[in-house]
N, C-alpha and C positions, 0 to 999 in steps of 0.2 A: 381326895378325888381323883378318879383314874381320868388320864388323857383319853380326850374323845380325836380322831383324827378324820377328817370330813373332806372327801375328795371330789365329792359330784357337785359340790354346790359352787353356782354360781349366780353374782349378784345381778338383779335385772339394771337392765341397761336405762340411764339416767339421759335423756333430751337434752342438748344446752338451747340456751335461746338464741337467735340469729344475730351475726354480728355484723353490726351498723355500719349502713352500704354509704355513709362518708367518703369519700376521698380524703384518707389523712396522709398519704403521700403519693408524688407521682410516681410513674413508672419507674422512671428514672433515678427516682430515690431509693423507691424500694429494690430496683436491682443492685445500688450501692450499697442497702444495708442488708442485702442478703449475702453481698461480696465479704461483707465483714462477718457476717453469722457465719460463712464457709470459715472462713479465715481461724475461728474459734473452736468451728467444729470441722475440720477439713477431714477429707480422704486421703487415709495415710496409704501411702503405694512406695513400690521398690522403681527402680531406672528406667528397668525394661517395661513395665507397665503402663496400660494407656493413662494418659492425663490429660490436666485440664486445670483450668486457672483456680480449681476446688483441690488442688493436688499437691500433699505434701512429701516430695520427697525423699524419702531417706535410704541409706544404703541399705543393698540387699541382708546382710549380715543382721543389721538392726532390725529390719524387718521379719526376718527368719527369728531372732531371738524375741520381738515383742509377739510373733502369733505362737510359738513354743511359750511361751511365759503363759499369756492367757490361755492356750490352751490346757495344759500341765491342772489347771485348778478349775477346771469344769469337769462334769460330770455326762456328757451328754459324747452320743459316738459320734456324732459331728462336729465334734469342739474345733479341728482344726477349721474347717471351713466357718462356720461361724465368727471365730477370731479374727479370720480375713475378712469377713462380711463388715465387722462390726469396725473394723479399722478404716476398711472401704467409705461407710458412711458417712454423708454428710448430711447438716441440718435441711439446706433450701431442697435435695431432692425429695424430700418427705413430704406429701401436702399436709399432713398435719402439723411438720414446723411450722409451714410457711401460714398455716390457719389459725397457729398458735400466737406469733407473731401478730396477724391482722385484728386479731381478739385484742390482745394486750394494748396494742397504740391506739386501738378506735374506743375503749371501751374504759380501761383503767388507767394508762395515761394523762395527768391535768395538759387540761392545756397549752401552760408556760412550757412544762415538758417539753411535748411534741415542738413545741415551735422553735426550742433550744436545740431539739435532735435534727427539723427538718433544718435548721440556719445550717450546723454541723455538715449534712448533706447535699445541700446547696454549695458551700466552700468548697468540697471535696470533687464537686463538677465542675466550678469554674477552672480556668489557667491560673489566675492569681492565686484563687483560693489553695487549689492545691499543691501549687508551687510552695506555699506558706505551712501546709500542715504536714504536707508528704516531704516536700523537696524536691521534687517533678510535675512538669504540667500534665503528666498523664493520669488521667479519670484512676484512683486507685483501686477501681473493680477493673482495670485492662492491665496494672502493675504484674507482675510474677508473682506467683504465689509467695515465693522467700523475700521479696521484697515488700509486697501486703503484710505479710507475721511480722515482720522487722519495724514497718513503719508504724503499724498498730501495737505492739508491745510497747515504742517507746511514748506512745501516750500516756502510760502508766506514769512516768514522771516527769513530763511535759513542762515546761512554765508554764503556759497556756492551761489557766485552771477550768473550762470549757471542754477540754480535751481530755482531761483527767477525769472528769467527770463523766463524757461520754465514754473513757475504758473502763469505769465501773461500770455503768448501769447497763450498757453491752454485754459484759463478760458474763455479769449475774442473769440476764435476761435471756441469752443464748442458751448458758448453760442450763438453766431450769427450763428452758420450752424444747430443750433435746431430751433430756434425762424423762421427761413428760412421755414422750411418744416414738424415743425410738423404738424400734422392732425387734431390734437385735441387745440391747444392756442389761433386759431381765434374763436371755439364755448365758447371757455370758457371766451374769453373778447369781443366776441360779435363784432370781426371787420372783417366787410362785404370786400366779393375782389373787389369791385368799388366801389367809392364812390355814397353813395344815392344823392349828389346835384350833378345839372350840366348839359346839355344835350351835348352827345357824339356828336362832329362833325369832320369833314375832314379838314384834313389841307392841303398845299401847297403842289401840287403833284412836284416831282421833277425828272428829268433825272439824269442818272449818265453814263459817258462814258463805254464803255466797248471795250474790247481790243481781238484781235484774236490769233489764237495760233502763234509761231514765237520763232523762236533761238536766234534772233538777239534784242536787244531794241529797243521799241517801241520808236517814236519821237514824239513830241509835238512841237508847237512853240506858245507862249504868249506874250503879251506885260508884264505882270505881271502873276507872279505863286504866289497864296497866301498858305501856307502849316498850315492847321488848320482851322477851321468853326466856332469856339466860338465866345464870343461877341467882341473881336479886329477883327480877322479875318474878321467877317460875316460883319461889318460896312465899313472896305478896300474893301472889295467883291461891296458891293453896291455904294460906291461913284466910285470908278474907272471905272467899269465897266458904269453907268451912266453917265462918263465922256467921254465916246466914245472909250474906251479901252479893249482890247482882254484881259478879266483875265478868268483864271485856277485855281478852289479852292480843293484843294486834301485836304482830310482828311481818317485818319488810321483808323478809325472804321465806322460803317455804319448807312444808314439813315432807321429808325422805323416809316411807317407813325402813326399818331395820335390813329387808329384804334387797333392797339397793347398796347395802354395805358391805365391804367396803367399799365405796368409790373410786372408781378407776382416779387417775392424778389430774387427769385435767377436770372431769368433771367432778371431781373433791373440790379441788381449788376454785372453780367457778360458781357452784352450788351451795359450799358453807363458808366461804372466807370473804372479809371483805376485802374490794376492788380484787378478786381472783387469785388473793394471795399476794398479789402485786404492791403492796402498800409499802411505800418507801417516806425517811425523813427528807427534808429538802437538800440536805446535801447529801443524799445519796450514801450514807454511812450506814444507815440502821432498817432491814429489812422486819417490816412487824407483819405479825399473825394475829391476826383477829378475827374470831369466828361471828358467821353472819348465817344463820340455820335457824330451824326452831328447835328451840333448846342451847341457842346459844354459843357460847365455851366451852360449855358442858357439854357439848355434841361430841367435842373433837378435840376435848382434851385428853390427858394421858392419865387420868384416874388419880393422879397425885390428892390428898385431902387432908393436909398440915395445917392444923391450929395454930394462930395467931400466939406468935410467943409472947414471954413475958417480957423482954426489953423493951417490945415495938409495944406494945397494949401500956406499959410504963412511959413511953414514951408520947405517946396519945394524949393518957390521961392528963400528961403535966403541961399539957395544951388548951386545958380546959374541959376537956372530955371524959370527966370521972367516970362515965357509962365501961368505958373499958377496961377498967380496973374491977369492976364490981361482978357480983356472982349471977346477975343477970344476964350477963354477955358470955359467962361462962355457960349458963343454961344455954343460950341460944346456940354457943358452938356443940354442944353437946346433943342438941334437940337435932340439928342437921344432919349432925355423922349418924347419928341414931338411925334417921332414915334412910341415909344411903347405906346402911350397911358398911361404916367405916370401918376396917380394921389390917394388920399386917399379921395376922394368926395365920391367914392362909395363904400368903406370898408365897411364890417359887419365883426365885429369883432367874434371870437369867444369866448367860456368859458373863457380861458386863457390867450388871452389879452387883456379882459376886465378887470379880474384881474390885470394884470400889469400894466395897467392904474391906475385904482381907486385905487389899493394900493399906486401906487408911488405917486398920489394927498392925499391921508391919510395922507403921510408920508413925504407927500412937497420936493420930487424929482422931478427934472427937467423929464416930461417923453411928447412923442408925437406920433402919430401915424406914420407910416413909407409906405409912395407911393408905390403902386403896380403898374408892368407892364402888366398891366390888359386892354391895350384899353380905359381906360375910361368907365369898365363896374363892376359891380358884380364878381366874382370870389371866390366862398364859397364851395373851396374844397385843403384837406392837402394832398394830396396824391400825387403831383406834383415831388416830390423826383424822385418818377417812369416815369416821363412821362404823359403830359399833355393830356387828353380825350378831354376836350371840346376846345381843341386850343385859351381860353380864356387868359391864359398867353402868350404875345406878346416876346416870347423870339427871338433870332437869328433865326430860320424857320419859325415861322411866319411873320416875319418883314422885316432884312436885308437882309439875304439870298434870299428871295422869292422876294425882288427889283432886287438884281441881277441877278437871272437867268432873270426877266423879262427886263433888259438891257442887254441880250447876255450873259452874264457870261455863261459857263459850268463846272460840277463838277467832281470829282472823289472818289469814296468812295474806302474804301479797300489800300489806300494807303501808303506803309511807308516811308517817308522821309527818305533815307539815308546818304545823304552828298549835300553839294551843291556846283555847280559846279561855277569855278572862268576862268576867265582870264586874262591875268597878261597886263598890257597896261604902258604907258611912268608915267601916272598919280596913277601906283600902281596896288593894286587888286581891279578887277570889277566883281563883281554877275552875275553871266551870264545862272545862270537855278538849276535844282536842279535834282538827280538821286535819283530812290527809285525804289521799290517792289510793283507792284500790285495786290493782292491777289483779286479774283472773290469772291462773295459773294459765291458762291457752293463749291471753295477751301474751303473758311474758316468754312465753316459749315460741310465738309468731305463728302458730298455726290457727287453722279456720274451724267455724264448726259456732253452736248454739254456745258454748259455755264463753265465746270470747266477750272480752267486756272491759273497761276500765269504767269507773266511778268516783266521785267526788263523796267521799263519805265524811257527815258532821258526828260526832259521839259525844252527848249530852251527859255529865256524872260530876256526883257531886264530892270527888276527890282524884286526881289525876297523879300515875305514879310514872314517873320518868326511866326506866331500865333501858335504854338504848345501848349502853356499854360509854366506857370512857371516851372514844373517839367521836361518837355520836350524841350523846346525852347534850353535853356543852350546846354544841353546835345548835340541837332541838329549843334548849333556852335562846340561842342569841336568834333563833329565826321570829320567836314568840317574842320580841321586842325589851329581853330582858338584858339593863345595860351594867349587872354588876360586872367590873374590870378582872373579878377573879377568875369568870366564868372562861374554860378553856386554858388556864394557866395549872400551872402546878404539877404538870404531866411527868407521871413517872412510870418507866417501860421496864423495870427491872433488866437494863442492858447485857446480853448475853455473846460471850466470845465463844465460840465451839473448836476442839481440839480432837485428834481421832489418833488412837493407838491399833499398831497394825501386828498382828502376831504370824507365827507360822502356820499353825492350823486354822481348820474352817472354825467360824464362828455361827456362821448364820444369825448376826444380828438384830435383825427383823424378830424372830421368833423372840416372846417372854415378853412381859409388860414393859414399858420403854423407862418408868422412873419409878422404882422401887426400896433404891437407895437414897441417902445425903452424907456429904460430908461437912459439918457445921464448923469446922477448927477455924476458919478465916472469915467468920461472918461479921466478927466485930474488931476489925483493923485498928480501928481510931478510937474505939473506946467509946463512943458514940450514937453504937448500932450502926454504922457503916462497914460494908464487910460483901464476903461473896462466898456463897455457895456453890459447893462441885456436885454435880447431877448428873445422872445420864440423859439418853434424849432417845427421839423415835429413830430409827434406822428406814426410814423410809426412802427410797433414793431418791426420790424428787424434792423430798424436806432437805435431808442434809446433806448429801454429795454439792449441792449448787454453792454453800457456803465457803469451799475451800478454794485454791486459789488457783488460776489458770495463770501458766506458762507458755506452754504451747501445746497444741492439739495433740499429739504424741500423748508428751506427757499427764496432760489431762484423761485420755480414754484410758491409760495405764492405771491411774489414781483411780478413778472411776472403778475399775474391774476389781481391786482391791477389797471392796467393801463385803464380802462374804468375811471374809478376816479382821474386819476391824469390831473394836469398841468406841462409841462416841462418848464425848463427855462436853457439859456445858458447865461457866462458871458462870454464875446466875449473882447478878450483882443490886443490893440494897443499894441504891445511889444516893447520894447527897444533894446534888445537882440535878434539877428537872429543868422540861422543855412546855412548848405550850402546843394545843390543838387551836388552830382557825378555819373558817371557809374559805373556801380556792374563790377569789374575785371572779370567775367567771361561771362557775358551775355549782359552786357552794358545796362540791365532796369536802372533805374530813383534808387537811393539809398538817405535816408534823414539822414543826422547828424543835429540832434536839439533836446533842451532840454530846457525847459522852465527855466530862469535864476529866481535865487534868488530875483532878483531887479522886476521882473516881476510878479511873484510870491505872494509880499505883497498887490499888488491891486487887486488879484484875492479874495482873502480871504476876501478885504473887500467888494467887490464885494456880495460873498457868503453870508455874514453877511447880507446885503442889502437885497438879495433876500429873506432870511430865513424872514425878519420883514415883508417883502410884502407878504408872504405865511401867516404867521401868523396874520397880521393885516387883511385877506381877510377871516381867517376862517378856514383854512388849519388844518388836524388833525395831519397829520406828513409831516417832512419836511427829505429829503433825500440827498447825497449828492454821487458823482461816489468816495469816498475816499474809500477805504478798512478798516480803521481804527478808521474813524470817525461816531460815533451809531448817525441812523438817531433822531431827536426829534421829539417824541412823546407830542401832547398837553395834559397835565392834565386833569384830568375831571373838576376838580372846575374853569377851563378855559376856558368854552366853548362858552364865548360871546367876538366874535371877536370886540366888541363894548364897552367894558369894559372901564370905565375912565382910567386907568391902561396903556392902549394900547399897547406897545411893552416892555413897562417897567415889563413886568411878570417876577418872580423871576426865576420860570422855564426855559424859554427863555433865562435869564440874562445869567443863568450859563450855557447854552447852547453853546451861542454865546462867554463864556471867553474862555470855553476849546475847542472850535473850534479857537480862536485864538493862544491859545496856543499851541496846537497841529501842527499848520500851518500843514493840512494836505493834502496841495496840491504838497508834495514834488513829482515827478516825479515816484519815486519808490513807491509811496501808492497810487496813482489815477492815471488811463486813462484819458488825455485829446485827445481832437478830434478837427480837422482844414477842414473847407471846404472853408477857403479862402487861396490860395497859390500867393506870389509877390514877387520880388525883383530880380530874379535871373540874371538878365540881364538890371540892371537898370540903367535909367536913368541921367546922372551927365554931368557937364563941363569940364568934362578931362578922359581921358584914362586909367589914373593912379585910377583913382576910380569910373569907370563907365564901362557900356558895349557898351552902345547906345550914342550917343551925342544928344541935345535939338531938333534933328528931330525923333527921334527913326532909325537915319541911325547905322549902329554899325560900332562903329571904327574900320579905317583902313580897312574899305570892303565896297567902293562907291557902291551903288545901290543893296546892301542889308540891309532890317530893320526889324526892332523886333516890335508886335503892339500887344502886350496882358498886362495880370496884371503883367508879369516878369519885367517890364521898372519900374515900381512904384519904386521911389526912398527911400521910407522906408512904411511901412506899413500904409493901407489907413486909419484904424480906422473906416470906415464904408463898408456895402459890397462891392465887389469891383468893380459889375457891369458897374454901370454906367459911375463911374470915368475910367472902361476899355475902355469903347466905345467913350467915349469924345477924350482921346487919340489917339485912332484911329480914330478919325471922322476929327480931325486936321492933323494929320501929314498922312493921304491918301490924304486928298486932298493936300495937298503939295507936296506930288508922283505926285499926276497928274496935278500940273502945270508943275512941275518939267519933266514931260514925254513932255509935250505940247513945252514945250522951246528946249528938245533936236531934238525931231521930226522939229519942226521948222529950228533949225539950221542945221539938217542933209539936209533938203531940201536945204537953200539955198548955202550948200555949195555943192550937186551936180549941182545945177546950176550955 
């Protein structure tokens, strides 16, 4: 298929909800916070330039070299001027940066985290606290820049644990917020607002129920209510609606047609991800990206459609779940793949994915293409984390939810499920519906008008299917009074460490599908199914760049500007050791207790070694990890030939690898992990003492209540979980349809 270049398309703007008006920090605390932000993202100037407390002064020769380096890689006739503006830019001078911080702290940081930050900010503004934390009684925002930078950098390794946590949190927050809103970084790296490949297309047109004003709860009846519109819920909705049942799907987030895609970074994070894409583990070591939009994770994922591998299926079957080795499960895997047009036949690999395949071949590593859910067509676009404007990605919104709508299912957006309703019978507790709060789109956006409304809604149903995702499904069960201690436990995150190879030539890594290849060589390092896959990653600036370490403001700006010449990799871990999800004691939001174990970290180090070898044999000039302590590998000038006979036995590379193994730099205190896959918190099993749902996905002790999402996985899937999730829901929802058929037949016979 010929590529189509589109230059005139501009996505429709997406309105953001108002920032809560509560005062999170005092004016003095905000002044301190913004001073620290400008320490991370300072204005870089020469000694002769106008300067302020936000200015990092560097020698003229260093500044000229930085401007020259930046300009030399740009294609703009104003390259030198843009480079100077980029270096001079600070965070606090940009109103969008300040607004982003205010939204983050008001909406997405839990109260405990805010209290901790407030305590540190107050200490910095007291003489005694400032002396303890900075070595001076002068408030840190009034210190000369070079002093402030030195003090802030010292917090990374401070003996005071809260300071180390503040350093990790602030550097991550400031980097991500700046890259999301910077007026110059896109010009510097040449990143276009919309993909240059792919033709915009209109997706399926959905209609959602609206409710009139009223003081009493709105009551709706259905055969089945499905809470959540993601990968599991969408498949269940299709199957049950096509079986002739009255199906209602409720979703706490909102639907945006494809004409809004890809969203800009701030719009996309706020409208399509849990907590604005700012979900973190309690210890600050893990950034968790979880979809929260119409279609769930299937709307924001990278199209990877891998089936559950044999060794994982055998593991699950050996724990009392023989279904996973059955032909029925394989049929469900094939069924959902067929509907989405899963194939690798039409894939055009971009530079990064070609590097991974070819480098693995040169080193003898097992590797293969990753099938894509793109309807059997080419899909050369790396922007889909912010929504697919071409609709070529056949996620839930373009397949299963559309099929459900055609079969008569109805939908509600903006519905927060508060609790599951039950009735007591002689046979025990039986699910009878769901209760929640519906918020109209106008109310969500804080606008006025006829459609602004919030209503309590009760949905009465014969069957309740919870498909809220691994972070939210267990919390709904807890809010509903279920006491099984397994609820929320067994959290698997496929912890990821990112790395980057920098090449001499321009790559434009955001072009082309993000993840079309996988290296499987290291997936079973302990012969028990635990190990690491090496894959490529979406290279959108605000998604990729913030995970890498900050050392000082100039260094980070120069690093970020290398994006056009980078390829990104992830070491995706099938971990042995799990964490848990639990409700925040103040506001009930999902909290994550998880830290990558020493056992699993050993596997990650070996995957990083292999990734470095792949980058080297492919000609990369630099190789970076997300570890703050591990210096990047810089290719020696005398080793410029990637086809040299010595291959990866180059002395400098081997010395760097030895240092990597010695340092073991993937300790959670030293690196930032990421997770785009969450699994296991309502896991399936053969006994209520070890699991939350039975082999049919029915919650133990709650007849008629089911969970159908990745939270039912018995352990980490080891592959991108979409297809496994959908296949389980396909099989389980067909069983529910058969059960409803029997129950309605029995009820009819009883009346006769």
